[in-house]
N, C-alpha and C positions, 0 to 999 in steps of 0.2 A: 235729732241732728246735733243739737248743742252738746249733749252728753258725749257723743262720738268725737266732737271737736276737742272737748276738754281732755278726754282720754288720749287722743292723738298727741296733744300738746305734752302730755305726761309720758309719751313714748309707750303707752299701753296699747300696742297696735292690734293684737287679736280681738280684744274686747271692743276697741273702737270700730273695727270692721263689722262686728255684730250689730252695733247700734246704727251704723250707716246703712246696712242692708235693711234693717227694720224701717228706718226713716224713708228710704227709697220705695219700699213696698207700699207704705202708707200714702206717699205722694202719688204713686201710680194708681192706687185704688180710688183716690179722689178724682172724679172726672172733671171737676171745675177748677182746673189749674189756671188761675188768673195770672200768675207770674210764671211763665214757662222756664225761667232761669233757675227756679228752685231746684228742680231735678238736676239741671246742669251743674249747679254748685255742689250738690251732693255727690255727683259722679266724680267731679274734679277732686273733692276732698278724699273720696275713696281711693282714687288713683294716687294721691299724695301719700296715703297710708301705705299702699302697696309699694310705692317707691321707697319709702322709709324702711320697709322690710326687705328691700333688695329684689323685689319681684318686678323687675323693670319691664319685661315683655307683657305681663298681665296689666300692669299700669298703663302701658302704651295702648293696649287694646281698648281700654276704657276711654282713654283720651280721644282715640280715633273715632269712637262712637259719638262722643260729644261734637267733634269737628264735622261729622257728617250732617248734623242738623244746625250747627252753629260754626261755620267755617272761619269766621273772623273773631271768635272769642279769644281775647288776648291771653287770659289765664291759661286756657287750654293749649294755645299755640306755644306759649312760653314753656309750659310743662312738657309738651311733646318734644320741643327742641332739646331740653335738658335730658330727657329719656333717650333720645337718639344719641346724645353724647355718651351716656352711660353704656349704651349698647354698642359703642364704637362705630356708629354710623354717622361719621362726621360730615360727609357730603349731604346726607339727608337733613342733618341738623342745620347746616348752613342755609339750605333752601328755606327752612322755617324761620330762622333768624332774619334773613333778608326780607321775608314777607312782613315780619313785625316792624323792621326798621324802615320799610318803604313808607309807612304812615306815621311812625314815631321815631324821630332821629335822636331823641334824648333819653332813651331807655338804657341807662348805664349797665343794668344787669344783662340786658340782651347783647350789648357791646362786649361785655366780659365773656359771655358764653360763645359769641361768634369768634372772638379772639382765640378762645381755647380750641375751638374746632379747627381754625386755621393753623394754629400751632401744632396740633396733632397731625395735620396733613403736610406739615413742613414749610408752610408759608410764614416764616418767622417775622419778616419785615412788616407784612400786612397785619399780622397778629399784634405786633408791637404798637403799630399806629392805633389800633382799636383800643388797646389797654390804655394808651395815653389819652385818647378821647374820653374814655370812661373816667379816668382820673381828673381830667379837666372839668367834667360834669360834677364829680364827687371826689374831692381830694382825700376823703377818708375811706375810700373804697379799698378795703384790705385785699379783697380778692384780686382786683386789678393790679394793685401794687405788687403783690406776691407773684402773680403770673407775669407781670412785666419783668420782675427780677429773674424768673425762671427762663424766659425767652432770651434775655440779655446773657444769662449764664450759659445757655446752650450755644449762643453766638460767640462765646469766648470773651465777652465784655465783663470780666469778673468784677472790676472796681465799680462799674455802674450797677451791676446786679446787686452788689452789697449795699449800695446807697438805697436801692429800691427795697431790699429786704429790711434795712434799718427803718425806713419809713413805715413799713407794715408793722414792724415790731414796736414802734412807738404807740401804735393803736392797739395792738394785741401782744403784749410782752411775753405771754405764756404760749404763744403759737409754736408748737413743736415742729410743724412742717417748715415754717419759715426759718426757725433756728437751725434745723437740720441742713437746709440748703445753704444758709449763710455760712455755716462752718465748712461745708464742702468748697464753697467759693474761696474762703480764706485759706484753706489748705492748698487750693489750686494756685493762688497768688504766691503763697510761701514756697511752693515747689518751683515756681518760675523765678522768683527773686532771691531764694534762700533766706527769706526774712523770718527771723525768730519771733519778731513782734506779731506777725500774722499767725504764726503757729500758736502763740500764747492766746491770741484773740479767738482762734478756733477752739482751743482747749476750754476757754471760758464759755463758749457756746455749748460744748458738750456737757460742761458742769451744770449749765442752766437746764438743759434737757433732762439730765439725771435728777435734778432737784424736783422738776415737774413730774417726771415719770421714772421712778427708780428701777422699773422693770424693763426699760428700753435697752435691749441687749446690744444693739448697734452702737448706741451712745456710750455704754459702759466699755465696750470693746475698744472703740476709737479713743475714748478718754485714756484708757490704760496705755495704748500705743503712744499717744502724744505725750503723756506724762513721762514715759520711758525715753522718748526721743529728746525731750527738753532737758531731762536730767543728764543724759549722756553728752549733749553738745553745748550745754550752758555752763 
């Protein structure tokens, strides 16, 4: 099992799966399982590997097997909720996250994921409150800071969205997702206010993304357009 975990950490998923299967077979052959959670842990690890490979339905099937015998297992429930999100079953995900939060109000990652499900369903204000609760529990929660920025962005609160993106970027300066959405917010403000300074700030974001990933076609395209606009009107 340990070898499978190490390989999974190294993103060597197919080999990791082989070792997990072998370990699970050995556990099942040993009839004296003094610790019934050994097999459960192995199944959850196997589900995590499948999730990392993008096999969400297979991963969820395994987690559902675990939940049949251990319906309150927090790791299994949390994984099931995330998988429902990946499979775009946001309502089912909400049910799972509510079950977890009923007994643990301070699980910031569950608050994050519930907020994401609510945002997907269009409940932006409720999602925003959950992201803010998660940030109150953990001010360095990049996921919550970023998603709070996204929700504010979608609500049209571009200035507040940029503040949230900036807080996330302080913690992860090379986060291309945050940089991408920050530049979109800056362009949105520039279009509203005809502000050249916001366009320059957006261009700087594009430059940062291109420095991190020179193959980002969207960033290169938008950088070219903004450079042309600034050259023409400055």
